[in-house]
C-alpha positions in Angstrom: 91.6 113.0 103.3 87.7 113.1 102.8 85.5 112.9 105.6 84.5 109.5 105.1 87.9 108.3 105.9 87.9 104.9 108.0 90.2 104.3 110.7 92.9 101.4 109.9 92.5 97.8 111.2 95.1 96.7 113.6 97.0 94.7 110.3 96.8 97.9 108.4 98.0 100.4 111.3 100.9 98.0 111.7 101.9 98.0 107.9 101.5 101.8 107.8 104.1 102.3 110.7 106.8 100.5 108.5 105.6 102.5 105.7 105.7 105.9 108.2 109.2 104.9 109.4 110.4 104.9 105.8 109.2 108.4 104.8 111.1 108.6 101.2 109.9 105.4 100.5 109.9 101.8 100.9 110.0 98.7 98.8 107.1 96.3 98.9 109.9 93.2 99.4 111.0 95.1 102.7 108.0 95.6 103.9 107.0 92.0 103.6 110.3 91.0 105.2 108.3 92.5 108.8 105.3 90.2 108.6 104.6 86.4 108.4 101.1 86.6 106.5 101.1 84.9 103.2 102.3 87.2 100.5 98.7 88.0 98.9 97.6 88.8 102.1 100.4 91.4 102.7 99.8 92.6 99.2 95.9 93.0 100.0 97.0 94.8 102.8 99.3 97.2 101.0 96.6 97.7 98.1 93.7 98.7 100.9 96.1 101.0 102.2 96.3 103.0 99.0 92.8 102.7 98.5 91.9 104.6 101.6 94.5 107.2 100.8 97.3 106.8 103.6 100.1 105.8 101.2 101.0 106.0 97.2 102.5 103.6 95.4 105.4 104.1 92.6 106.5 101.3 90.3 110.0 101.4 89.8 110.5 98.7 87.0 110.0 95.5 88.4 109.5 96.9 92.1 107.1 99.0 93.9 108.0 101.7 96.4 105.2 103.0 99.3 105.2 106.1 100.5 102.9 107.8 103.0 100.7 110.0 101.7 99.7 111.3 105.4 102.1 111.4 108.2 101.3 109.6 111.5 100.0 112.7 113.1 97.7 113.6 110.6 96.4 110.1 110.9 96.1 110.4 114.7 94.1 113.7 114.1 91.5 112.1 112.0 
């Protein structure tokens, strides 16, 4: 994690908590079921989490799986 890391917004943190609860990865469809925002908004939040270095994404055919790139404890220490 670089020193220019920016803290997550409230919404980003909520999405990250779902990802942290699934350390072996979680499909985007499963993440989407936890939130009421428009699908486009949800996709943008997930993309931001990847850009910020908190999560990584793996394409599995037609599906997208998200994995935590840092633990919740590591994030809280930033």
